[in-house]
C-alpha positions as CSV (number, residue, x, y, z in Angstrom):
1,M,-49.8,-14.1,131.4
2,W,-50.8,-11.2,129.2
3,I,-54.7,-10.5,128.4
4,M,-55.3,-8.6,125.5
5,K,-58.9,-8.3,123.7
6,V,-60.3,-8.0,119.8
7,I,-60.5,-4.6,119.5
8,S,-63.0,-4.7,116.6
9,G,-64.7,-6.6,114.2
10,V,-66.9,-9.8,114.3
11,Y,-65.1,-11.0,117.6
12,K,-64.6,-7.9,119.2
13,G,-64.3,-7.7,123.0
14,R,-63.1,-11.5,123.1
15,K,-60.2,-12.3,125.1
16,I,-56.6,-13.2,124.1
17,E,-54.3,-14.8,126.2
18,G,-50.6,-13.8,125.9
19,Y,-47.1,-15.1,127.3
20,D,-45.0,-13.1,130.0
21,I,-41.6,-14.1,128.1
22,N,-38.7,-12.3,128.5
23,G,-37.7,-10.6,125.2
24,T,-41.2,-10.5,123.8
25,R,-44.2,-8.4,124.1
26,P,-47.8,-8.3,123.1
27,T,-49.0,-5.3,120.9
28,M,-51.0,-3.7,123.2
29,D,-54.4,-2.5,122.3
30,R,-53.8,1.1,121.7
31,V,-51.1,0.4,119.7
32,K,-53.1,-2.4,117.9
33,E,-56.2,0.3,117.4
34,S,-54.1,3.0,115.6
35,L,-52.6,0.1,113.4
36,F,-55.5,-1.7,112.6
37,A,-57.1,2.2,111.8
38,T,-54.1,2.7,109.4
39,I,-54.4,-0.4,107.5
40,Q,-58.3,-0.5,107.6
41,D,-58.4,-0.3,103.5
42,Y,-56.4,-3.6,103.3
43,L,-58.0,-5.8,105.3
44,N,-61.3,-7.0,103.6
45,D,-60.7,-10.0,102.3
46,S,-57.0,-10.2,102.4
47,I,-54.6,-13.2,103.1
48,V,-52.5,-12.4,106.1
49,L,-49.1,-13.5,107.4
50,D,-48.2,-13.1,111.5
51,L,-44.9,-14.0,111.0
52,F,-44.0,-13.8,114.8
53,S,-47.4,-14.9,116.1
54,G,-46.9,-16.0,119.5
55,S,-50.8,-15.7,120.8
56,G,-52.1,-14.8,117.7
57,N,-53.0,-11.5,118.8
58,L,-52.5,-9.5,115.3
59,G,-53.4,-12.3,113.2
60,I,-56.8,-13.0,114.7
61,E,-57.5,-9.3,114.9
62,A,-57.1,-9.2,111.2
63,I,-59.1,-11.8,110.6
64,S,-62.3,-9.8,112.6
65,E,-61.9,-7.1,110.8
66,G,-62.3,-8.8,107.7
67,A,-59.5,-10.7,106.4
68,K,-60.3,-14.1,104.6
69,Y,-57.4,-16.3,105.8
70,A,-54.3,-15.8,108.3
71,Y,-51.1,-18.0,108.7
72,L,-50.1,-17.5,112.3
73,V,-46.4,-18.6,112.5
74,L,-45.4,-20.4,116.0
75,A,-42.0,-19.4,117.0
76,T,-39.5,-22.1,118.3
77,L,-39.4,-20.6,121.6
78,V,-43.0,-20.5,121.8
79,S,-43.8,-23.9,120.4
80,L,-41.4,-25.4,123.4
81,L,-44.2,-24.5,125.8
82,P,-46.4,-27.4,126.9
83,H,-49.6,-25.9,126.0
84,P,-49.2,-23.2,123.0
85,V,-52.1,-20.5,124.1
86,I,-52.6,-19.4,120.1
87,K,-54.3,-23.0,119.4
88,T,-55.9,-22.1,122.6
89,N,-57.0,-18.2,121.4
90,I,-58.0,-19.8,118.3
91,N,-60.1,-22.4,119.4
92,N,-61.8,-20.5,122.1
93,I,-62.8,-17.7,120.1
94,G,-64.0,-20.5,117.3
95,I,-61.8,-19.2,114.1
96,N,-61.4,-21.6,111.4
97,N,-59.8,-19.7,108.3
98,C,-56.5,-19.5,109.8
99,E,-53.4,-22.0,110.1
100,V,-50.8,-22.6,112.6
101,L,-47.6,-23.2,111.3
102,N,-45.0,-24.6,113.9
103,M,-41.9,-23.8,112.1
104,D,-39.0,-21.1,112.2
105,Y,-39.9,-17.7,110.5
106,L,-37.7,-18.3,107.5
107,K,-38.8,-21.8,106.7
108,A,-42.7,-20.8,106.8
109,I,-41.7,-18.3,104.5
110,K,-40.2,-20.7,102.0
111,Y,-43.0,-23.1,102.9
112,L,-45.6,-20.2,101.5
113,A,-43.6,-19.5,98.8
114,E,-44.1,-23.2,97.6
115,K,-47.3,-23.1,98.3
116,E,-47.7,-20.0,95.7
117,V,-49.4,-18.0,98.7
118,K,-49.8,-14.3,97.8
119,L,-49.7,-12.0,100.9
120,D,-51.6,-8.9,101.3
121,L,-50.4,-8.0,104.8
122,I,-47.7,-9.3,106.4
123,F,-47.1,-8.6,110.2
124,L,-43.3,-8.7,111.6
125,D,-43.1,-8.6,115.0
126,P,-40.2,-10.3,116.2
127,P,-38.1,-10.3,119.6
128,Y,-36.3,-7.5,120.6
129,Q,-32.6,-7.1,119.6
130,T,-32.6,-9.2,116.9
131,N,-32.3,-8.6,112.6
132,F,-34.9,-10.6,111.8
133,I,-37.1,-8.0,110.2
134,E,-34.2,-7.6,107.7
135,K,-33.8,-11.2,107.1
136,S,-37.6,-11.6,106.4
137,I,-37.9,-8.8,104.3
138,K,-35.0,-9.7,102.3
139,L,-36.7,-13.5,102.0
140,I,-40.1,-12.3,101.2
141,T,-38.7,-10.0,98.6
142,Q,-36.6,-12.9,97.0
143,L,-39.3,-15.4,97.0
144,N,-42.0,-12.9,95.5
145,I,-44.9,-13.7,98.1
146,L,-46.0,-10.1,98.9
147,S,-48.9,-9.3,96.5
148,K,-48.7,-6.3,94.4
149,T,-50.8,-4.0,96.9
150,G,-49.6,-5.9,99.8
151,L,-48.2,-3.7,102.7
152,I,-45.2,-5.0,105.5
153,I,-45.9,-4.1,109.2
154,C,-42.8,-3.9,111.3
155,E,-42.9,-3.4,114.9
156,S,-39.3,-2.9,116.5
157,D,-38.0,-1.6,119.9
158,S,-35.3,0.7,117.7
159,I,-35.9,2.5,114.6
160,D,-32.0,1.0,113.5
161,R,-33.7,-2.6,113.6
162,I,-35.9,-2.0,110.5
163,V,-34.1,-2.7,107.9
164,F,-35.5,-2.8,104.1
165,P,-34.5,-2.8,100.5
166,E,-34.7,0.5,98.3
167,N,-37.3,-0.8,96.7
168,Y,-39.7,-0.4,99.5
169,Q,-41.4,2.8,100.5
170,I,-42.7,4.0,104.2
171,I,-46.2,4.3,104.3
172,K,-46.5,5.5,107.8
173,E,-43.8,5.5,110.8
174,K,-44.7,6.2,114.5
175,K,-43.3,5.9,117.8
176,Y,-45.6,4.2,120.6
177,G,-43.8,4.2,123.9
178,D,-41.0,2.3,123.5
179,K,-42.1,0.4,120.3
180,W,-41.6,2.0,116.6
181,V,-44.3,0.6,114.0
182,V,-43.4,1.3,110.4
183,I,-45.7,0.4,107.7
184,L,-44.0,-0.3,104.1
185,K,-45.2,-0.7,100.4
186,Q,-43.1,-2.1,97.6
187,I,-42.5,-0.1,94.8
188,W,-43.2,-2.0,91.8
């Protein structure tokens, strides 16, 4: 079991439990701190999607730092565990301005589109060795759920897995150890 902390905001210092499952890894505190410093101006009153949420780490941090609401998608693999820690983390911290979606990532995108949700920040941190970032961004764009000023934050073990359409531009790209973080903005 991984133990992380909320790094800033109203829940600063609160513990977040994470999974120790092969093929998954949490966004560590130093990476999270740098990432959230970069997107700080986009957080206040934002609507957030943490598409591959696992423990809820990124969505919880966003709420702590001023997001209005977060959708946390519980991946199929994680949802099969007897006690999903995401719900424990939300309850222990006392967060009530979020919704846990226990469904496949593509179904979650479609669900939010049907609800006509416009997202300001979308975190894409799928399991390594997948093409889920490319598939996610393609569907997000097709269903138009990203707000005009919204950002997509991608994390991957390989820069080559961060594939996106030509109508996106890179705002920031940085490597942290074995992890790449790329922040994208849609060109309208």
